[in-house]
DRENKOLVEX-952099 format. One record per residue: residue number from 1; x, y, z of N, C-alpha, C, O in turn. Coordinates in steps of 0.02 Angstrom, whole numbers, plus 50000, padded with zeros to 5 digits. Example, Ala and Ser with C-alpha at 12.3 -4.5 7.8 and 13.67 -1.06 7.14 Angstrom:
REM DRENKOLVEX-952099
(roti 1 (50660 49716 50390) (50615 49775 50390) (50660 49835 50390) (50712 49834 50423)) (roti 2 (50642 49888 50354) (50684 49947 50357) (50645 50002 50394) (50670 50057 50402)) 
This chain:
REM DRENKOLVEX-952099
(roti 1 (54727 54717 55174) (54797 54735 55167) (54840 54673 55180) (54823 54632 55223)) (roti 2 (54895 54668 55143) (54941 54612 55155) (54970 54617 55225) (54975 54671 55254)) (roti 3 (54990 54561 55251) (55024 54560 55315) (55092 54591 55306) (55140 54557 55288)) (roti 4 (55097 54656 55318) (55158 54693 55303) (55215 54676 55351) (55273 54691 55336)) (roti 5 (55201 54645 55408) (55254 54629 55454) (55302 54578 55425) (55360 54575 55445)) (roti 6 (55280 54538 55378) (55323 54489 55347) (55334 54503 55273) (55370 54466 55239)) (roti 7 (55305 54556 55247) (55311 54571 55176) (55384 54582 55156) (55406 54558 55104)) (roti 8 (55422 54619 55196) (55492 54631 55178) (55530 54565 55173) (55570 54556 55126)) (roti 9 (55519 54520 55219) (55554 54455 55216) (55536 54418 55152) (55579 54387 55121)) (roti 10 (55473 54421 55133) (55451 54388 55072) (55482 54420 55011) (55504 54385 54965)) (roti 11 (55485 54486 55009) (55512 54521 54951) (55588 54514 54947) (55616 54511 54892)) (roti 12 (55622 54512 55004) (55695 54502 55002) (55713 54436 54969) (55766 54430 54939)) (roti 13 (55668 54387 54974) (55680 54321 54942) (55674 54324 54866) (55701 54280 54832)) (roti 14 (55640 54373 54840) (55631 54378 54767) (55697 54392 54732) (55710 54364 54678)) (roti 15 (55738 54434 54762) (55803 54449 54731) (55851 54473 54785) (55833 54516 54826)) (roti 16 (55912 54445 54787) (55959 54464 54840) (55985 54536 54833) (56018 54561 54879)) (roti 17 (55970 54569 54778) (55994 54638 54768) (55943 54690 54792) (55952 54750 54780)) (roti 18 (55890 54668 54826) (55843 54715 54857) (55874 54739 54922) (55886 54700 54968)) (roti 19 (55887 54804 54925) (55921 54835 54982) (55874 54847 55041) (55890 54833 55098)) (roti 20 (55815 54873 55025) (55766 54886 55078) (55696 54884 55049) (55686 54891 54989)) (roti 21 (55648 54876 55094) (55577 54875 55076) (55541 54924 55121) (55551 54925 55182)) (roti 22 (55498 54964 55091) (55454 55008 55129) (55383 54997 55104) (55371 54989 55044)) (roti 23 (55336 54997 55151) (55266 54989 55134) (55229 55049 55163) (55232 55062 55224)) (roti 24 (55194 55086 55120) (55154 55143 55140) (55082 55126 55124) (55065 55111 55067)) (roti 25 (55039 55129 55175) (54968 55117 55166) (54929 55173 55200) (54942 55188 55259)) (roti 26 (54883 55203 55164) (54842 55258 55190) (54886 55316 55215) (54867 55350 55263)) (roti 27 (54943 55326 55184) (54987 55381 55204) (55029 55367 55266) (55062 55413 55292)) (roti 28 (55029 55306 55289) (55069 55287 55347) (55121 55234 55327) (55106 55189 55288)) (roti 29 (55180 55241 55353) (55231 55190 55341) (55217 55132 55389) (55223 55140 55450)) (roti 30 (55200 55075 55361) (55186 55017 55403) (55245 54970 55406) (55247 54924 55446)) (roti 31 (55293 54982 55362) (55355 54942 55364) (55410 54980 55328) (55399 55009 55274)) (roti 32 (55469 54981 55357) (55529 55010 55327) (55587 54969 55353) (55610 54979 55409)) (roti 33 (55611 54922 55311) (55659 54872 55334) (55720 54871 55288) (55713 54864 55227)) (roti 34 (55778 54879 55316) (55841 54874 55280) (55861 54800 55277) (55859 54765 55328)) (roti 35 (55881 54778 55218) (55906 54710 55211) (55972 54704 55250) (56018 54744 55238)) (roti 36 (55978 54657 55295) (56040 54650 55334) (56102 54637 55292) (56158 54648 55314)) (roti 37 (56092 54613 55230) (56149 54599 55186) (56177 54663 55154) (56230 54661 55124)) (roti 38 (56141 54718 55159) (56162 54781 55126) (56160 54838 55175) (56107 54855 55202)) (roti 39 (56217 54869 55188) (56216 54928 55233) (56178 54985 55200) (56175 54990 55138)) (roti 40 (56149 55028 55241) (56111 55084 55214) (56157 55137 55184) (56214 55145 55205)) (roti 41 (56132 55172 55134) (56168 55227 55102) (56151 55294 55133) (56185 55344 55120)) (roti 42 (56100 55296 55174) (56076 55360 55202) (56040 55347 55267) (56034 55290 55291)) (roti 43 (56014 55401 55297) (55981 55394 55361) (55910 55367 55354) (55879 55375 55301)) (roti 44 (55886 55336 55407) (55817 55311 55407) (55768 55370 55400) (55715 55362 55371)) (roti 45 (55785 55427 55427) (55741 55486 55422) (55733 55507 55350) (55678 55526 55329)) (roti 46 (55786 55505 55311) (55782 55521 55239) (55735 55472 55204) (55693 55493 55165)) (roti 47 (55743 55407 55218) (55699 55357 55189) (55627 55369 55209) (55581 55364 55168)) (roti 48 (55616 55385 55272) (55548 55397 55297) (55515 55455 55261) (55457 55450 55240)) (roti 49 (55551 55510 55252) (55524 55567 55217) (55511 55552 55143) (55462 55576 55114)) (roti 50 (55555 55513 55113) (55545 55492 55044) (55480 55452 55037) (55442 55462 54989)) (roti 51 (55467 55407 55084) (55407 55366 55081) (55343 55404 55097) (55290 55387 55071)) (roti 52 (55348 55456 55138) (55289 55495 55156) (55273 55551 55107) (55215 55569 55098)) (roti 53 (55324 55578 55075) (55314 55638 55033) (55332 55625 54960) (55289 55632 54916)) (roti 54 (55394 55607 54946) (55419 55604 54877) (55385 55549 54837) (55357 55562 54784)) (roti 55 (55387 55487 54861) (55360 55431 54821) (55285 55436 54809) (55263 55422 54753)) (roti 56 (55244 55456 54858) (55173 55465 54843) (55160 55518 54789) (55116 55509 54747)) (roti 57 (55199 55572 54789) (55190 55624 54738) (55211 55598 54670) (55176 55610 54621)) (roti 58 (55267 55562 54666) (55289 55533 54603) (55236 55486 54575) (55220 55489 54516)) (roti 59 (55209 55443 54618) (55157 55397 54594) (55094 55433 54572) (55063 55414 54522)) (roti 60 (55076 55485 54607) (55015 55522 54588) (55024 55556 54520) (54978 55554 54479)) (roti 61 (55080 55588 54508) (55088 55622 54444) (55095 55572 54386) (55071 55585 54331)) (roti 62 (55128 55516 54398) (55133 55466 54344) (55065 55432 54332) (55048 55416 54275)) (roti 63 (55026 55421 54385) (54960 55392 54378) (54915 55439 54338) (54880 55418 54292)) (roti 64 (54916 55503 54355) (54874 55551 54319) (54893 55555 54246) (54850 55556 54202)) (roti 65 (54958 55558 54232) (54980 55560 54163) (54959 55497 54126) (54933 55501 54070)) (roti 66 (54969 55441 54156) (54952 55378 54124) (54878 55371 54111) (54858 55341 54061)) (roti 67 (54836 55398 54155) (54764 55392 54146) (54738 55436 54090) (54681 55427 54067)) (roti 68 (54777 55483 54067) (54755 55524 54011) (54743 55482 53948) (54692 55489 53915)) (roti 69 (54791 55437 53933) (54783 55399 53871) (54830 55340 53864) (54833 55310 53811)) (roti 70 (54867 55321 53917) (54913 55265 53909) (54908 55213 53965) (54955 55175 53977)) (roti 71 (54851 55210 53998) (54838 55154 54043) (54868 55159 54112) (54888 55107 54140)) (roti 72 (54872 55218 54141) (54897 55228 54209) (54972 55211 54213) (55008 55214 54164)) (roti 73 (54994 55194 54273) (55065 55175 54282) (55068 55113 54325) (55032 55107 54374)) (roti 74 (55111 55066 54307) (55119 55004 54344) (55173 55009 54396) (55167 54979 54450)) (roti 75 (55226 55045 54382) (55280 55057 54429) (55324 55113 54403) (55320 55131 54344)) (roti 76 (55367 55139 54447) (55414 55191 54429) (55484 55168 54451) (55493 55144 54506)) (roti 77 (55532 55177 54406) (55602 55161 54422) (55641 55226 54420) (55638 55263 54370)) (roti 78 (55679 55240 54472) (55722 55298 54475) (55794 55273 54483) (55807 55228 54523)) (roti 79 (55839 55302 54446) (55910 55283 54452) (55947 55339 54488) (55963 55391 54459)) (roti 80 (55960 55327 54552) (56001 55373 54591) (56074 55353 54580) (56088 55303 54547)) (roti 81 (56120 55391 54607) (56191 55375 54599) (56211 55310 54631) (56252 55274 54603)) (roti 82 (56183 55294 54690) (56204 55234 54727) (56156 55176 54722) (56174 55120 54742)) (roti 83 (56097 55186 54695) (56049 55132 54692) (55991 55150 54646) (55984 55207 54624)) (roti 84 (55951 55099 54631) (55886 55110 54598) (55834 55115 54652) (55840 55086 54705)) (roti 85 (55783 55153 54637) (55723 55156 54680) (55665 55132 54638) (55654 55156 54583)) (roti 86 (55629 55083 54663) (55572 55054 54628) (55510 55068 54670) (55508 55051 54729)) (roti 87 (55460 55100 54640) (55399 55118 54676) (55340 55085 54639) (55330 55096 54580)) (roti 88 (55302 55045 54676) (55247 55007 54647) (55182 55026 54684) (55178 55017 54744)) (roti 89 (55133 55052 54647) (55068 55064 54680) (55042 54998 54708) (55046 54946 54676)) (roti 90 (55015 55001 54769) (54991 54940 54800) (54935 54956 54849) (54944 54996 54895)) (roti 91 (54878 54925 54837) (54819 54935 54879) (54807 55009 54891) (54795 55045 54843)) (roti 92 (54810 55032 54952) (54796 55102 54969) (54860 55140 54983) (54864 55178 55032)) (roti 93 (54910 55130 54941) (54975 55162 54950) (55025 55135 54900) (55011 55130 54840)) (roti 94 (55083 55116 54926) (55135 55090 54882) (55184 55046 54920) (55188 55047 54981)) (roti 95 (55222 55008 54881) (55279 54971 54905) (55340 55001 54870) (55339 55011 54809)) (roti 96 (55391 55014 54908) (55451 55045 54880) (55511 55000 54896) (55517 54974 54951)) (roti 97 (55554 54991 54846) (55613 54949 54854) (55675 54989 54834) (55676 55022 54783)) (roti 98 (55726 54984 54875) (55791 55008 54856) (55829 54949 54827) (55829 54895 54857)) (roti 99 (55860 54958 54769) (55894 54904 54735) (55967 54920 54723) (55986 54977 54711)) (roti 100 (56008 54869 54728) (56079 54875 54712) (56087 54901 54640) (56045 54887 54597)) (roti 101 (56140 54939 54626) (56150 54964 54558) (56162 54909 54506) (56157 54921 54446)) (roti 102 (56178 54849 54528) (56188 54793 54482) (56123 54756 54467) (56123 54709 54427)) (roti 103 (56069 54776 54499) (56004 54742 54490) (55973 54759 54423) (55990 54810 54392)) (roti 104 (55928 54717 54401) (55887 54731 54342) (55819 54755 54368) (55776 54714 54385)) (roti 105 (55808 54820 54371) (55747 54846 54404) (55683 54827 54368) (55631 54819 54401)) (roti 106 (55684 54818 54303) (55623 54800 54267) (55603 54728 54284) (55544 54715 54297)) (roti 107 (55650 54683 54283) (55636 54613 54301) (55610 54609 54372) (55561 54573 54385)) (roti 108 (55642 54643 54418) (55621 54642 54488) (55551 54674 54495) (55509 54649 54532)) (roti 109 (55539 54729 54459) (55473 54762 54462) (55418 54714 54439) (55366 54710 54471)) (roti 110 (55431 54678 54386) (55380 54631 54361) (55369 54573 54411) (55312 54554 54423)) (roti 111 (55423 54547 54438) (55417 54492 54486) (55380 54514 54549) (55336 54478 54574)) (roti 112 (55399 54572 54576) (55367 54597 54637) (55294 54614 54624) (55251 54598 54665)) (roti 113 (55280 54644 54567) (55210 54661 54550) (55168 54598 54546) (55112 54597 54572)) (roti 114 (55193 54547 54514) (55156 54483 54510) (55145 54454 54579) (55091 54429 54595)) (roti 115 (55197 54456 54621) (55192 54429 54689) (55138 54466 54728) (55096 54435 54760)) (roti 116 (55140 54533 54727) (55091 54573 54764) (55020 54560 54739) (54974 54553 54779)) (roti 117 (55012 54557 54673) (54945 54544 54645) (54920 54475 54666) (54861 54467 54683)) (roti 118 (54964 54425 54666) (54944 54358 54687) (54924 54356 54760) (54876 54322 54779)) (roti 119 (54959 54393 54802) (54942 54395 54873) (54875 54429 54885) (54835 54405 54926)) (roti 120 (54862 54483 54849) (54798 54517 54855) (54741 54471 54832) (54690 54466 54864)) (roti 121 (54752 54438 54775) (54701 54392 54749) (54688 54335 54799) (54631 54315 54809)) (roti 122 (54740 54310 54829) (54733 54256 54878) (54692 54280 54938) (54649 54244 54963)) (roti 123 (54704 54341 54960) (54666 54368 55016) (54593 54381 54997) (54548 54370 55037)) (roti 124 (54582 54403 54935) (54513 54412 54912) (54476 54345 54911) (54418 54341 54933)) (roti 125 (54508 54294 54886) (54475 54229 54881) (54459 54200 54950) (54413 54160 54957)) (roti 126 (54497 54220 55001) (54483 54199 55069) (54434 54244 55105) (54416 54232 55163)) (roti 127 (54412 54297 55070) (54365 54344 55100) (54397 54391 55149) (54362 54423 55189)) (roti 128 (54464 54397 55148) (54499 54440 55196) (54495 54513 55175) (54499 54558 55217)) (roti 129 (54488 54525 55109) (54480 54593 55084) (54427 54591 55029) (54413 54538 55001)) (roti 130 (54399 54649 55014) (54348 54651 54961) (54373 54687 54900) (54337 54693 54851)) 
């Protein structure tokens, strides 16, 4: 697993419009960090429940649909009234990003996905994960 204690800091550097980062691994939230440059739109408890219940279910149903005949799912973008929500399957869970409404969620999704894949590959090459 990536060193999630610094993952949010790394992902915040990818784009200044990333509002928050959450990392869920094995059904546990290992990181939930609000970007200090962006005040929260809701309570931390709401974010926590979204990461434990809503986002895993969304990823599971999109994964199942994609596996039928269109190659699974790489990420999910949701447009809420105040922000975008980006959910990316990652290792044994997911990484979730709240994005400013002015952000380009597809570009950010591609950049974050490449970053996460490169980090996993780097850890594999070092023998840190199999």
